[in-house]
Each structure stands twice: as structure tokens, then as C-alpha cells.
C-alpha positions in Angstrom: 0.0 0.0 0.0 1.3 3.4 -0.9 2.0 5.8 2.0 0.1 9.0 2.1 2.0 12.3 2.5 -0.7 13.9 4.5 -0.7 15.0 8.2 -2.5 12.4 10.3 -2.8 9.8 7.6 -0.6 6.7 7.4 -2.1 5.0 4.3 -4.5 5.3 1.4 -8.0 3.8 1.5 -11.0 3.6 -0.8 -13.3 4.9 1.9 -14.3 8.5 2.7 -10.8 9.7 3.2 -10.6 10.9 -0.4 -13.5 13.2 0.2 -12.6 14.2 3.8 -15.3 14.4 6.5 -15.7 15.5 10.1 -13.7 12.4 11.3 -10.7 13.1 9.1 -10.8 16.8 10.2 -11.0 15.8 13.8 -8.0 13.5 13.3 -6.0 16.4 11.9 -5.7 14.7 8.5 -7.7 17.5 6.7 -9.1 20.9 7.2 -12.8 21.9 6.8 -11.8 23.7 3.6 -10.5 20.4 2.2 -13.9 18.6 2.7 -15.4 17.7 -0.7 -18.9 18.8 0.3 -20.5 21.5 2.3 -24.3 21.3 2.5 -26.6 24.3 2.9 -30.0 23.7 4.4 -32.9 25.9 5.6 -33.9 26.0 9.2 -37.7 25.8 9.2 -38.3 25.6 13.0 -36.5 26.0 16.3 -38.6 24.0 18.9 -36.0 24.6 21.6 -32.9 26.7 21.9 -30.6 23.7 21.2 -32.6 22.0 18.5 -33.5 23.0 14.9 -35.7 21.4 12.2 -34.0 21.7 8.9 -35.2 21.2 5.3 -32.6 18.8 3.9 -33.0 15.4 2.3 -32.0 12.5 4.4 -29.8 11.2 1.6 -27.7 14.4 1.8 -27.0 13.9 5.6 -24.9 11.2 7.2 -26.3 8.5 9.4 -22.9 7.8 10.9 -22.2 9.1 14.4 -19.0 11.1 14.8 -16.4 9.3 16.9 -16.5 10.6 20.5 -12.9 11.9 20.3 -14.0 14.2 17.4 -17.2 15.5 18.9 -20.8 14.6 19.2 -23.7 14.0 16.8 -23.7 13.4 13.1 -22.2 16.4 11.4 -21.1 20.0 12.0 -22.9 23.2 11.8 -20.3 25.8 11.0 -22.3 28.7 12.5 -23.1 26.7 15.6 -20.0 24.7 16.6 -20.3 22.2 19.5 -16.6 22.4 20.5 
């Protein structure tokens, strides 16, 4: 296997690493600017101060929980960071 010349990475895989995501950013292997996709969605309701209902298709959002060492939840709201 070829070795990656990227901070925080020690190999090349056919998984999400080529796109970068919150886990690779948390591991220090990528920056948010290097992520292949940023999704914009509309907030349609705020039932409580710490919850929002958004208008985004489920296929455009991840169903994978973020590893605890990189944060909580499923994704990252840039304007409402959790860490």
C-alpha cells in the first residue's frame, strides 16, 4: 500500500478519506476547507434553543455518528459549533 503524504494519515484507502469528512478533520488529516462537500439547508423551525428542524433530504445527511474523540452528533454546523 502506498503511503500518504498527509498529516494524520498513514495509508490510502478507498473509503471516505478521499472526500474528507468530520472524522478526518478531527484526526488532523484534513481541514474543513478540504472537505469535498458542504451542505446548505434551511432552518424551518426552532422548537427549543438547542434544536433545529432543517429542510434537507436524508440522503444528503450522514447517518454515521461522529467518533466521540472528534465531537458529538452526526455532522457539523459551521455557524453553531459544538466544540
